[in-house]
N, C-alpha and C positions, 0 to 999 in steps of 0.2 A: 804570728797571732799571739796576743797575750793570754795568760791563763783566764783572766776575767772574760775576755771575748770568747774563748773556747767554751767556758762554762755557760755563759749566757746563750750562745748559739745552740749548744746541746740541750739546754733546758727548754728553749723555745721550740726547737725541732721536735722534742718529745711531748710538748704541752705540759711541762712541769713548772711549778712555782717554788720559790725559795724565800725563806725568812732567816734573819741573822740575829744572833744574840752575842753581843760583844762586851768584853771587859777591858783588858789591857789595850786592845786595838782601838777602842773609843770611837767606832764608826768608820774606820778605814776599810773594813771588808765591804760594807754596803756601799761606801763611796766608790770603791774600785768597781763593783758590779754595775752601779748606775752610771758610771762613766762610759759604759758601752752603749752605743746606739741600739735602740730596740729593747733595752733592759726592762722597760715597763711591762712587757709581755710576760716576764718571768719573776721579777723581783717584787715581793709583796711589801717588804719593809724590814725594819730592824729595831732592836732594843739595845741601848747602851746601858748595861747594868754594872757600872763601875763599882758601886758600893755593894758590899756583900749582902746587906739586907734586901736590896733590890733583886738580887738573884733569887731570893726566896719569895718576896711579895709579888714581883712581876712575872717571874719565870717558873715559879712553883718548885724551885730546888728545895729539897727537904732541909728544914732548919737544923735537925739533929746532925745531918751529914755535914753541913756547913760548920756547926759548932765543933764537931769531932775532928774534922780534917782540914778545915779552912777552905778558902775559895779556890786555891790552886791545887786541883785534884782531878784525876781522870773521870771519876764518877760525877763530879760537879759539871765538868765540860759536857758529858753525855746528857745530864739532866737539863742543862741550859739549851742544848740543841733540840731536845724533845720538847722542852717547855715553851720555846718561842713558837713552835708550830701550834701548840695548844693556845697560847696567848693570842695569836693572830686569828685563830679559828673562832675564838670567843667574840671577835670583832668582825666577823664575816669576811676575813681576809685569809682564807684557808691557804696553807702552804704545804706542798708535798715534801719539801726538803727543808731541814733545819740545820743551820751552821752555828758553831759557837767557838769562842776563844776565851781562855782564862789563863792567867800566868803572871809572871813577874818581869816587868820591863826594866826595873832597877831605878836608881842605882843601888838601893838597899834591898836586902832579903825581905820576903813576906811569908808569913805562916811557916817559917823555917825553911823556905825554899829559896835557892839562889837566883839572882837575876839571870834571865835567859831560860828559866824553867817555864815551859808553856805547854798547855794541853789544848788541842783543837779537836773538834768533833763534828761529825756529819750524821744526821738522822734522816733516814729515808725508808719509808714503809715501816716494817716491824724491826728494822735493824739500825743500830747506832754504832759507828766506828769512832774510836778515839786514838789519837796519835800524840805521844809525848815528844816534845822538842827540847833540845838543849842548844839554844842559840847563843851567839856571842856578839859583842859589840855594844854600842851605846843604846839608849832607849829607842831611838828612831830605827836603828838596825833591827832590834829585837821585835818591835812592832811590825815593821815592814816584812821581816822574815816570817812572822806568824801569818800574815795575810797571804803571802806567797805559798806557804806550805798548806794552808787550809784550802785555797783554791785549787792547788795541784792535787790534793787528796780527793776533792769532789770531782775534778776532771777525770782522774783515773777511775773512780768508781763508775761514773757515767759511761766511760769507754768500756769497762768490764761488762756492764749491763747490756751494752749494745751487741757484744759478741755472742 
């Protein structure tokens, strides 16, 4: 069973919904989730905020944080995951879980961060968890690895909550 199938199955079983905020993955996370049959019962939608200004205007990431640290930052990832839940709530598409990706797919550095530097975040309830990744490979490998790590992170958290 793929991570996406495991995540969707667990979300549906628990009656939870998910929203996704993506930067470097450009929609790959939500595409992976909706590729699972029955995903419509759990997946609310996604926002691709590739441009830094969209992270602020659409997801509510603090402009001062973005100006000070840039978009490739753990606090930005956390704010994106929390922000996508708020953004969809404002449009009557409430989500229990928010997911986010931000990082550098390469080939050039961004905000002083090397290609492969990625932050993924999961926001659920009153808690937000962030993981820093140091991925290698070309753009496709970094983007794909980001999706896999994020879905694995959520699957693990859902499993922990079950115990």
